[in-house]
N, C-alpha and C positions, 0 to 999 in steps of 0.2 A: 504494500500500500504506500503510495507516494503522498506526501503532504499536499494539501490544496494550494492554490496560487498564493494564498496568504500565509503558507507554512503550517496551517492548521490541520489537524486530523480529527476535527470535531464531528460528532455524529449525534443528531437529535434523538431523543427517546422515541419519538414517533417513527423515525426511519429504522431504528433498531427493532422496534416491534414489527414493522412492516417486513423487514428482512427475515426475522424469525418466523413469521407467519408464512412467508413465501417458501422458505426451505422445507417446511413441513410437507409440502406437496411434491417435493423433488427427492426421490430416494437416492439419486446419485450424489446428493450433498451429505449423506450420512457419513460421519467420521471425518469430514473435512473441516479445516479451519478456513473461514471466509472472512478476509479483512475487507472492511468497507468504511466509507465516510460519506458525509453529505455531498451531493453533487447533482448534476443534471441528467445523468444516465439513468433511464428507468430501471427499477430493480429487476424486472423480468429479463431485460436485456443483459444486465450485469451477471445474472446467474446462468445464462446460456452456456452450454459446454464450449470450451475453447479448442480449436484444432491443434 
């Protein structure tokens, strides 16, 4: 996870809850550590498998 443009790694409680809810529907995320921060990329897009 890279810091944001302001050097921050801040994540709102709302986004934390949204990511937690989203990964419950994605079995491929089980056992993974997913680092994230507030930003403009939609959560669903950020959680898509990477090639």
